[in-house]
C-alpha positions as CSV (number, residue, x, y, z in Angstrom):
1,M,-0.2,13.3,-2.3
2,I,1.4,13.9,1.3
3,L,3.4,11.4,2.3
4,T,5.7,10.9,5.9
5,D,9.3,10.0,4.0
6,I,9.8,12.0,0.7
7,N,11.8,9.2,-0.6
8,N,8.6,7.5,-1.2
9,W,7.6,9.7,-3.8
10,K,8.5,7.6,-7.1
11,A,6.7,4.0,-5.7
12,A,3.5,6.5,-4.7
13,I,3.7,8.0,-8.4
14,D,3.9,4.3,-9.8
15,V,0.9,3.1,-7.3
16,R,-1.0,6.3,-8.9
17,K,0.0,5.2,-12.4
18,I,-1.8,2.1,-12.2
19,Y,-5.2,3.7,-10.9
20,F,-5.1,6.5,-13.3
21,R,-3.7,4.6,-16.8
22,D,-6.1,6.4,-18.8
23,I,-5.8,10.1,-17.3
24,R,-2.8,12.3,-16.2
25,P,-4.1,14.1,-13.3
26,V,-1.9,16.9,-11.8
27,D,-0.6,16.4,-8.8
28,T,1.3,17.9,-5.8
29,I,3.8,16.2,-3.9
30,M,4.5,17.4,-0.3
31,A,6.3,15.6,2.6
32,I,5.5,15.7,6.4
33,D,6.9,14.7,9.8
34,R,3.8,12.3,10.5
35,F,-0.2,12.2,10.4
36,V,-2.4,11.5,13.2
37,N,-2.4,8.2,13.1
38,P,1.3,7.5,12.7
39,E,0.8,4.2,10.6
40,W,-0.3,6.0,7.5
41,L,2.3,6.5,5.1
42,V,0.9,8.5,2.5
43,E,-2.7,10.4,1.5
44,F,-4.3,11.5,-1.5
45,E,-6.9,14.2,-1.9
46,A,-8.9,14.6,-4.6
47,D,-11.7,16.6,-6.3
48,A,-14.1,15.3,-8.8
49,I,-16.3,16.7,-11.5
50,I,-19.2,14.5,-12.7
51,S,-20.9,15.4,-15.8
52,G,-25.0,15.8,-15.4
53,W,-24.9,15.3,-11.8
54,G,-28.4,17.1,-10.2
55,D,-29.7,17.9,-13.6
């Protein structure tokens, strides 16, 4: 997770728990000065593997 205000780390984790109740993905939390769009507050990046896809 990339945050513009590191003080929001707990709120970001709480929201993530809503969507990832059954799994606990590993994450890294970073703070930056700003995004390209100054209205953005957080960015999530994710990689996924879909079992059987492309077989």
